[in-house]
Each structure stands twice: as structure tokens, then as C-alpha cells.
C-alpha positions in Angstrom: 72.2 89.2 117.7 72.1 89.2 114.1 74.1 92.0 113.2 76.6 90.6 115.2 76.4 87.2 112.9 77.1 88.8 110.1 79.9 90.9 111.7 81.3 87.3 112.5 80.6 85.7 109.4 82.3 88.6 107.5 85.1 88.5 109.0 85.7 84.6 108.8 84.9 84.9 104.9 87.9 87.4 104.8 89.8 85.3 107.4 92.8 84.0 105.2 93.3 87.6 104.0 92.8 89.3 107.7 95.8 86.5 109.1 97.8 87.4 106.0 97.7 91.4 106.6 99.6 90.7 110.0 97.5 93.2 111.8 99.6 95.9 114.4 96.3 96.9 115.6 92.9 95.6 115.7 90.0 98.3 116.8 86.0 97.6 117.5 83.7 100.4 118.0 80.7 99.6 119.7 81.6 96.9 121.4 78.5 95.2 122.8 79.6 91.9 124.4 83.3 91.7 123.0 82.7 88.6 120.8 83.6 90.4 117.5 86.6 91.2 118.9 87.6 88.0 120.3 86.3 86.3 117.2 89.4 88.4 115.7 91.9 87.6 118.5 91.4 84.0 117.6 91.5 85.1 113.6 94.6 87.4 113.9 96.7 85.6 117.3 98.4 87.2 120.2 100.8 89.5 117.7 97.8 92.0 117.3 96.6 94.6 120.1 93.4 95.0 120.2 91.0 97.6 121.5 87.6 98.1 122.0 85.2 100.8 122.8 81.9 101.9 124.2 80.4 104.7 125.6 78.8 102.1 128.1 80.3 100.6 131.0 78.8 97.3 131.5 79.4 96.5 127.8 83.0 97.3 128.5 83.4 94.9 131.6 81.3 92.3 129.6 84.0 92.2 126.4 87.2 92.3 129.2 85.4 89.0 130.7 84.9 87.6 126.6 88.3 88.3 126.0 89.5 86.6 129.4 87.0 83.4 128.1 88.8 83.4 124.8 92.5 83.8 126.0 92.4 86.9 124.1 93.7 90.0 126.0 91.3 93.0 124.7 91.5 96.6 125.9 88.4 98.3 126.6 88.0 101.7 126.8 85.2 103.6 127.6 84.4 107.0 125.5 81.6 107.7 122.5 83.7 106.0 119.2 87.6 106.7 118.9 87.8 110.1 121.7 90.6 110.4 123.4 92.7 107.7 121.8 92.0 109.2 117.5 95.8 111.1 118.0 98.0 108.5 119.4 96.4 105.8 116.6 96.4 108.1 113.3 97.0 105.9 110.6 97.8 103.1 112.8 94.7 100.7 113.0 95.0 97.9 110.4 91.2 96.4 110.8 87.8 98.2 112.6 85.0 96.9 113.3 81.8 99.5 113.7 78.3 98.3 114.6 76.8 101.4 114.7 73.0 102.4 116.4 71.9 102.0 112.8 68.0 102.3 113.5 65.8 105.3 112.5 64.1 107.3 115.2 63.7 110.7 115.9 67.3 112.9 116.4 66.4 113.8 120.0 65.8 110.1 120.9 69.8 109.3 119.5 70.8 112.3 121.0 69.9 111.2 124.1 70.6 108.0 124.5 74.4 108.5 123.6 74.4 111.2 126.6 72.8 108.9 129.2 75.2 106.3 127.9 72.7 103.3 128.3 71.6 100.4 126.3 69.7 102.8 124.0 73.0 104.5 122.6 73.4 100.8 120.8 70.6 100.8 118.4 68.8 104.6 118.3 70.4 105.6 114.9 68.7 109.4 114.3 66.0 109.9 111.5 67.9 108.3 108.9 69.8 105.6 111.3 72.8 108.1 110.9 73.7 109.9 113.3 76.2 108.4 115.1 77.5 106.7 112.4 78.4 109.9 110.1 80.7 111.2 113.3 82.5 108.0 113.1 82.4 108.2 109.1 84.3 111.5 109.0 87.4 110.4 111.2 88.0 107.0 110.2 89.9 107.1 106.9 92.2 109.5 109.7 92.6 106.5 111.6 93.5 103.4 109.1 96.7 102.6 108.4 97.8 102.4 104.6 96.6 98.7 104.3 93.5 99.3 107.0 90.2 97.3 106.3 87.1 99.1 107.9 83.5 97.0 108.4 80.8 98.4 109.0 77.2 97.2 109.8 74.8 99.1 107.6 70.6 98.4 106.6 69.3 99.4 103.7 67.4 102.7 105.6 70.9 103.9 106.0 71.5 104.8 102.2 74.3 102.1 101.3 74.6 103.1 98.2 75.2 107.4 99.1 77.7 105.6 102.1 79.7 104.3 99.8 79.3 107.2 97.2 80.5 109.9 100.1 83.4 107.7 101.5 85.1 107.2 98.2 84.5 111.2 97.2 85.5 112.7 100.4 87.7 110.0 101.9 89.1 108.1 98.8 87.8 104.7 100.8 86.8 102.5 98.2 84.1 100.2 98.9 84.1 97.4 96.0 82.1 95.2 97.6 79.3 94.3 100.6 81.0 91.0 102.2 77.5 90.0 103.3 73.9 90.7 103.2 71.0 89.3 105.3 67.6 89.7 106.1 66.9 89.7 110.4 63.1 90.1 110.6 62.4 93.7 109.2 65.9 94.5 108.4 68.4 93.8 105.8 71.3 94.1 107.4 74.9 93.9 105.1 79.1 94.5 105.8 80.7 97.1 103.8 84.1 96.7 103.5 86.2 100.1 102.6 89.8 100.3 101.8 91.9 103.2 101.1 92.3 103.4 97.1 95.5 102.3 95.9 97.6 105.7 94.6 98.3 103.4 90.6 94.4 103.3 91.0 94.1 107.0 91.4 
């Protein structure tokens, strides 16, 4: 889908910088078919541990197959966001990619979709499309390593400036740029990149 392609293009745009990071751990949250993780594997190489989470077991199976086909060892975990692995990954993840359920829906529909762990969970995002995203935004700063980067898919309705402002004020994660933006039908898609604010710029 277009949001996946936009994430791939963003990683390709930053490929040289990502390679120079010598990333130890890569995490994809909401993995879909595993295309993003497999593509990251081509950029970062075999020295990186690749983790990918999703609430849907079929998505996890597809991702494992995608990894095999692309000769990238993708470790899938069937869970919501980073539940169950959060404590072990504290301040350890160098690159995080999150393509959340961002489509605005009624809140009860989003909650039901997450509970059922079906395909609806990949798009139903609650009243402003942020119901699931907000949960992860509250913990991502704890997962990122000091040099870490966080790539987030968002749409115009998610209020990207508010997200950027909140992440900087509450969690000291700075977003100086939108890596890429594209219109897909009625959706205005963007990839927003976050990094820790360095002590020197505090």
C-alpha cells in the first residue's frame, strides 16, 4: 500500500546515514507483510537484530516468509505494540518504524478491531486516528537508544504539528523534518522522523 511504499522511500532517503549508525537493533511495529523490515535488512546488513511485532498471527507468518525470501532473519512477535518486550529493549533500539492504524473511526470500532486482532486492527485508528498511536508515543522514548531514530506514518487528520510539539515537550524527542510526504487518494501521508534532543542543544 502507499503508506508502506512511503516508509520504504524514507528509509532509502536516509540509507547512508542509517548504515553509518551501525544499528544493533531494528524494530518494526505493526509489520504488515514485513516489507519494511526486509528492506531495512538490505540497508543495514546482517549485523543488526531485526524484530517485528503485530497483533495478527497471519501478518507474523507472512513476515517470516518475506524475510526468508529476502535472506533477512526477521524475528516476529505476536503482540500489541511492544508489550512483552519493552523492558528488555529499554534504550536499546536504534531504529523504530511504526505504521499505525491512522484512519479516523469511532473509538469503539478501533478498540474492537484491536481486541479481535484481525485486519481491521491495521487501519481503524479511533476518533482522530490516534487511539493506538498515542499509546506507543508514550513509550517510544524509553525504547530508543541514545542515537536512535523513530519513523512514524501519519496523515493530516492526525495533527502532525501537535504530535511533534508533544513529543518534544514531554519526551524530548525532536522532529526537525518530515522525511517524505505524499498524497494517496484522499489521504495526505507523511513520514515523521524523531530523534533524542542532544544535551548540547538542551
